C-alpha distance (Angstrom), angle and dihedral (degrees) to the residues before:
residue distance angle dihedral
M1 . . .
T2 3.80 . .
E3 3.80 121.0 .
S4 3.80 113.8 -153.2
I5 3.80 118.6 -131.5
P6 3.82 121.2 -157.9
T7 3.81 125.4 -107.1
P8 3.83 102.1 43.5
G9 3.79 114.2 -138.2
R10 3.81 94.5 23.2
T11 3.80 98.7 62.3
L12 3.77 134.0 45.2
T13 3.77 120.8 -115.1
E14 3.79 111.0 -114.8
T15 3.81 116.7 -133.4
D16 3.79 134.3 170.9
R17 3.81 88.5 -93.3
T18 3.80 97.0 47.2
R19 3.82 99.8 38.8
H20 3.80 110.3 118.7
R21 3.80 107.2 -122.6
R22 3.82 99.8 162.9
L23 3.80 127.3 43.0
R24 3.77 88.5 4.0
E25 3.80 91.0 175.7
Q26 3.80 88.5 68.0
G27 3.79 93.2 52.7
S28 3.78 123.7 94.9
L29 3.82 136.4 -165.9
D30 3.81 91.8 -168.0
R31 3.79 107.7 123.6
T32 3.82 91.5 -156.0
E33 3.79 89.3 61.8
L34 3.80 90.5 54.4
D35 3.81 89.1 51.1
A36 3.81 90.5 48.9
V37 3.81 93.7 50.7
L38 3.80 91.1 49.9
A39 3.80 93.8 44.1
A40 3.81 91.7 53.0
G41 3.81 94.4 62.8
F42 3.78 146.3 31.3
V43 3.83 104.4 -160.3
C44 3.78 121.5 80.2
H45 3.79 134.8 173.2
L46 3.78 115.9 -123.8
G47 3.79 117.7 -153.2
V48 3.80 110.4 -157.6
T49 3.80 139.1 151.5
V50 3.81 112.6 -118.6
D51 3.80 120.2 -177.1
G52 3.80 90.2 -18.3
T53 3.81 93.9 -51.4
V54 3.80 125.2 106.7
R55 3.79 113.4 -125.0
V56 3.79 131.3 -176.8
V57 3.78 109.3 -153.6
P58 3.82 125.3 -170.2
T59 3.77 112.4 -139.2
V60 3.80 141.3 152.9
Y61 3.79 122.2 -96.6
G62 3.78 144.1 -176.4
S63 3.80 129.5 -156.3
D64 3.80 127.0 -152.6
G65 3.80 93.3 -173.2
T66 3.80 96.6 -94.9
T67 3.81 103.9 39.6
L68 3.78 134.8 40.8
Y69 3.81 113.1 -143.8
F70 3.80 119.4 -163.7
H71 3.77 141.6 161.2
G72 3.75 108.6 -98.8
S73 3.79 118.7 169.2
V74 3.82 92.4 144.5
A75 3.81 93.0 44.2
S76 3.80 91.8 43.7
R77 3.81 90.3 57.3
S78 3.79 89.8 49.4
L79 3.81 93.2 48.4
V80 3.78 91.6 51.7
S81 3.80 90.9 56.0
S82 3.84 94.1 37.2
P83 3.80 109.1 29.0
G84 3.79 114.1 -165.9
A85 3.81 94.1 28.3
D86 3.80 117.3 152.1
V87 3.78 123.6 -123.6
C88 3.79 134.3 -171.2
V89 3.80 121.0 -141.5
T90 3.81 120.0 -165.5
V91 3.80 132.0 -167.9
T92 3.82 120.2 -172.6
H93 3.80 134.1 -179.3
V94 3.82 120.1 -170.3
D95 3.81 112.4 -148.5
G96 3.79 100.7 176.1
L97 3.79 150.9 -38.2
V98 3.79 116.5 -89.0
L99 3.80 104.1 -144.2
A100 3.77 111.4 -166.2
R101 3.81 133.0 -177.6
S102 3.79 90.5 -100.4
V103 3.79 127.8 41.4
F104 3.81 89.3 -128.4
E105 3.82 90.7 65.0
H106 3.82 96.2 47.2
G107 3.76 115.8 118.3
I108 3.79 147.9 148.5
N109 3.77 132.6 -98.2
Y110 3.78 104.7 -135.5
R111 3.79 148.5 149.1
S112 3.79 118.5 -138.1
A113 3.78 142.4 169.0
M114 3.78 133.6 -168.5
I115 3.80 121.0 -162.9
Y116 3.80 121.7 -165.9
G117 3.76 130.7 -167.5
V118 3.78 148.7 86.5
P119 3.80 110.7 -64.8
R120 3.75 121.5 -148.5
P121 3.79 126.0 -142.9
V122 3.80 109.9 -114.9
T123 3.81 107.3 -128.0
D124 3.81 103.0 158.7
D125 3.81 108.7 97.1
E126 3.79 93.9 -142.4
E127 3.80 93.7 51.9
K128 3.79 91.1 42.3
L129 3.80 90.2 55.6
A130 3.80 90.3 47.8
G131 3.81 91.0 48.3
L132 3.79 93.1 48.0
R133 3.79 89.9 48.6
C134 3.81 89.4 51.9
L135 3.80 90.5 49.7
T136 3.82 94.4 45.3
E137 3.79 94.3 47.0
Q138 3.80 90.9 49.2
C139 3.81 89.7 56.1
A140 3.81 98.3 38.4
P141 3.81 116.9 6.9
G142 3.80 110.5 -142.0
Q143 3.79 95.3 20.2
W144 3.81 96.5 104.4
D145 3.81 91.9 63.4
Y146 3.81 92.4 40.9
A147 3.81 103.4 49.0
R148 3.80 129.8 56.1
R149 3.78 111.2 -85.3
P150 3.81 124.0 -128.7
H151 3.78 117.9 -82.3
R152 3.80 123.8 -141.9
K153 3.81 95.8 -88.7
E154 3.80 91.7 50.3
L155 3.79 91.1 48.1
A156 3.80 90.6 53.0
A157 3.81 90.0 52.0
T158 3.82 94.1 49.5
A159 3.80 120.3 92.1
L160 3.80 110.9 -149.6
L161 3.80 125.9 174.9
A162 3.80 129.5 -162.9
L163 3.81 122.5 -152.3
S164 3.79 125.2 -175.8
L165 3.81 117.2 -123.7
D166 3.82 91.2 -142.8
E167 3.81 94.4 107.7
A168 3.78 111.6 45.4
S169 3.79 141.5 136.9
V170 3.81 127.8 -150.5
K171 3.80 130.0 -163.8
I172 3.80 127.6 179.0
R173 3.80 130.6 179.4
T174 3.81 121.8 -168.4
G175 3.77 137.2 160.2
A176 3.78 141.2 38.3
P177 3.83 130.9 -32.4
D178 3.79 117.1 -70.0
D179 3.80 97.8 -128.4
G180 3.81 99.7 73.9
D181 3.79 92.4 106.6
G182 3.81 97.8 37.7
P183 3.81 134.4 89.1
D184 3.82 92.5 -85.0
A185 3.81 90.4 65.0
A186 3.83 86.6 79.6
L187 3.82 92.5 60.9
G188 3.81 92.6 85.5
L189 3.80 92.7 -131.1
W190 3.80 125.2 143.6
A191 3.78 115.0 -107.6
G192 3.77 132.7 174.6
V193 3.79 145.3 99.1
L194 3.80 127.8 -53.7
P195 3.82 102.7 -155.5
L196 3.79 120.6 -141.2
R197 3.80 116.4 -150.0
T198 3.79 127.1 176.9
T199 3.79 122.1 -164.0
W200 3.78 136.0 -178.5
G201 3.79 115.2 -103.1
A202 3.79 129.6 -144.0
P203 3.83 113.3 -65.5
T204 3.81 114.5 -99.6
P205 3.82 111.2 -146.1
D206 3.79 123.1 -133.5
P207 3.83 107.4 -101.6
A208 3.82 87.7 -130.2
L209 3.82 91.2 65.1
G210 3.76 123.5 100.9
T211 3.78 116.3 -106.3
D212 3.81 93.5 -118.5
L213 3.81 97.4 57.3
P214 3.82 109.4 106.7
V215 3.79 125.5 -145.6
P216 3.83 108.8 -98.1
P217 3.82 111.9 -106.1
H218 3.81 93.9 -120.4
I219 3.82 89.3 58.7
A220 3.80 98.7 38.4
A221 3.81 90.8 51.3
R222 3.80 91.5 64.4
T223 3.80 95.1 63.3
D224 3.83 110.8 120.4
T225 3.81 92.1 3.6
P226 3.83 122.7 126.2
A227 3.80 114.8 -85.0
S228 3.81 94.2 -153.5
């Protein structure tokens, strides 16, 4: 049963699957935080049942704010044999280790999202192109207009799935360990956060390229910038 939350478009709708039951203080119904988690990455993990077996498949995705597009050859095969089957898509970013005075209080600073629903295979060529552009631009902004775009035969061979963002859950953990005001504070042990940062490196050219071909500006500009 769905429970409506005020301010449509700015908050997430809470359902039995998305209701935060544990660590509720880390949960959020802010739709902008869902958008931010999705915008910060391009790899998701797709949980789907294939031939009676649960599989979790890593794949690339793109979000246009209302729909999540992702490659899904394994899921597409499953949906053909079991139309209407639910999936769960997760996106997680690790921002640091939370190192407390006791092992019990250790944790992770993170941002995560889970999206539930029944995806649909994208069969319309126009929408498939739009979805692939969304996915490509999420991975490498500017690349869609730079590289050759898919032709009809390639489109037909590409499995693309679309999943609504209507049912989603967000959790975020930030800050220091939680035992700074407890009995373990008297142990005299160091505690704090070990941040984790990932950045893009310098582009490595294909050995088959000519020596006079420069790196495109939209790729070169990402060197030493945050990857999430």
